[in-house]
C-alpha positions in Angstrom: -0.3 0.2 0.0 3.1 2.2 0.1 3.8 2.2 -3.6 0.3 3.5 -4.4 0.5 6.8 -2.4 3.6 7.3 -4.1 3.2 6.7 -7.0 0.1 9.8 -6.5 2.4 12.1 -4.9 4.6 12.0 -7.9 2.2 12.4 -10.2 0.6 15.6 -8.8 4.1 16.8 -8.2 5.1 16.1 -12.0 1.3 18.1 -12.9 2.5 20.8 -10.4 5.9 20.8 -12.7 4.1 21.0 -16.2 1.8 23.6 -14.8 4.2 25.6 -13.5 6.4 25.3 -16.8 3.7 26.3 -18.7 2.9 29.4 -17.4 6.4 30.3 -17.2 6.6 29.2 -21.7 3.2 31.3 -22.1 4.8 34.8 -19.7 8.5 34.4 -22.2 5.9 34.1 -25.3 4.2 37.0 -24.1 7.0 39.1 -23.2 8.4 38.3 -27.1 5.6 39.0 -28.4 5.6 42.6 -26.8 8.7 43.1 -27.7 8.3 41.8 -31.1 5.9 44.6 -31.4 8.0 47.4 -30.0 10.5 47.0 -32.0 8.4 47.1 -35.3 6.4 49.7 -34.2 10.1 51.7 -33.5 11.0 50.2 -37.3 7.7 51.1 -39.4 8.1 54.6 -37.6 12.0 54.8 -38.6 10.9 54.1 -42.1 8.3 56.4 -42.3 11.0 58.8 -40.9 13.6 58.1 -43.4 10.9 58.3 -46.9 10.1 61.5 -45.7 13.7 62.8 -45.4 14.1 60.8 -48.9 10.6 62.4 -50.4 11.6 66.3 -49.3 15.2 65.7 -50.4 14.4 64.0 -54.1 11.7 67.1 -54.6 14.6 70.0 -53.7 17.2 68.0 -55.8 14.1 68.2 -58.6 13.0 71.7 -58.1 15.5 73.3 -56.0 14.5 76.3 -54.1 14.9 79.9 -54.5 18.2 81.7 -54.7 19.2 82.7 -51.6 20.0 86.9 -52.7 17.4 86.7 -55.5 17.6 89.9 -58.4 15.5 92.9 -57.9 12.9 92.3 -60.7 13.3 94.8 -63.2 11.0 96.0 -66.1 12.1 95.0 -69.5 11.8 98.7 -70.9 14.2 102.1 -69.8 12.4 105.6 -69.2 15.1 106.3 -71.7 14.7 106.1 -75.5 18.2 104.9 -76.7 20.2 106.8 -79.6 18.6 106.2 -82.9 15.6 104.4 -81.7 12.5 106.2 -83.2 10.6 108.3 -80.7 6.8 108.9 -81.3 5.8 112.2 -80.3 
């Protein structure tokens, strides 16, 4: 009669260990999933920033900004008539 209770206790201890290890595995998987989600979000943010930068640089290469010291705009006609040009009077 002594072997049966010991065997039952061993089975109960094994079952308890299985439950503990299963719980540990589930927690580790949950932590890994959380870390993966955070890493994915960080990578997507970095990719969006890179895409915005490349788009801005590409636009600037195609259509540069105004020159830093633009020439003042002048009318194409002059106030005084040139010598030898016909005048209307």
